[in-house]
N, C-alpha and C positions, 0 to 999 in steps of 0.2 A: 649362092647361099645368102640369105637375108641378114642384115645387121640388126634387125629388130627382133625383140622377143615376141612371144605369142600374144601377150597383152597389147603391145604396141601395134602389132599387125591387125588385131581385131579393131583397135581404135581407128586405124587408117581406113579399113574397110567401111566402118560405120560413117566416117566423114564423107567417103565417096558416095555412100547410099543416101546420106542426108542432103546431098546436092540435088537429088532427083525427087525425094519424098518430102511432101509438105502437107501438113494437116490444116484443114479449114473448119469453120463452124459446121458446115453441111457435111463434111467428110473428114472427121478428125483422124489423127495419126494414132494407130494402136502400137505403142512402143513396148517392146518386150525386152526385159532385162533378166538375165539368168546368172546367178552367182552359184557358188558351191553349196550354199545353205538354203537360199530362197529364190523364188521366182516372183517377178513383179510385172504387172500389166497396167499401163496408163493410157488414157484416151486424151490426146493433147490437141488443142487448137493453136497452131503456130502463128496465125495472124494476130490473135489477141494475147499470145504467150500465156495461156491459161490451161491448167489441167482440168478437164471436164469430169473425169471419173477415174478411179484407180482400184486395183485389188492386188493382193499378194498372199504369200503363204506364211507371212511373219507370225500371225496369231494362230495359225492352224497347227503348228508344231509337227508337221509331217515331213517325211523324207522328200528330198528334191529329186524325184524320178519321173518317169513317163506317166505313171498312173496318177500322180499328183498333178502333173501338167494337164491332164485331161480335166481334172476337177477345176483347176485354175481357169482354163478356157471356158468351161461352162459358167463359172462364177463371173468371169469377165463379160460374157455375153449378157447375163442377167443384170449386171450393174449398168451396162451400156443401155439396155432396154429401159431400165428405170429412169435414165437420164434422157431418153428420147433419141438415142443414137442407134441407127440401123445400118449405116454404110460407113466403112472405115478403109484406110490404107494402112498396110502393115509395115512396121519398121522393126526388122529382126535384130537390130542392134549390132550389126557386124558379124553375127553368128551365122553358121550354115543353116539352111532351111532343112533340118532333119532332127530327129530325136524329140527333145522337149519342146523346142520352138515349133516344130511342125505339129506336134500334138496339141499345143495350145491353140494354134490357128484353126486346125481342123475341128476341134471340139467346139470352138466358138462359132464356126460356120454351121456345124451340125445343130447348134442351139439357136440358130436364127440370125446370126450376124452376117452381113454381106460384105465381101471383100471386093473393092473396086479394081477393075482391070481396064486397060485401054480399049479392049475390044467390046466391052459391055455397052450396048447402046442406051440402056436405061441410065447409066452413070452420066453420059453426056447430056441427057435430057434433064436430069435432076440438078446438075451443077449450073445450068443456064439461068 
């Protein structure tokens, strides 16, 4: 049995993930944060310590559910395209990759955003 509560466990998972995930200007980090009331997506360049673009449900006034997560993913992809971002690495914020987090990422990919993977040969060519 763990001596940490759920919030502390998520923070530990997020710290472990951040050791491997790093955003650059060419491939920013798509940081997803989900609270009980709102969902936030930021595109972050960790080298320059600068947020390139962001979107959230704060001004939308909608419920924090899977349908809204789909809209946030589409909105995040359009904001990224406006800023010239096409390739990102996903930071799920210590949350499991299911439900709202999964819906945000999948709808962003469906809207034209590309998620980098280690096996993608085009990623290796673009980052050189």
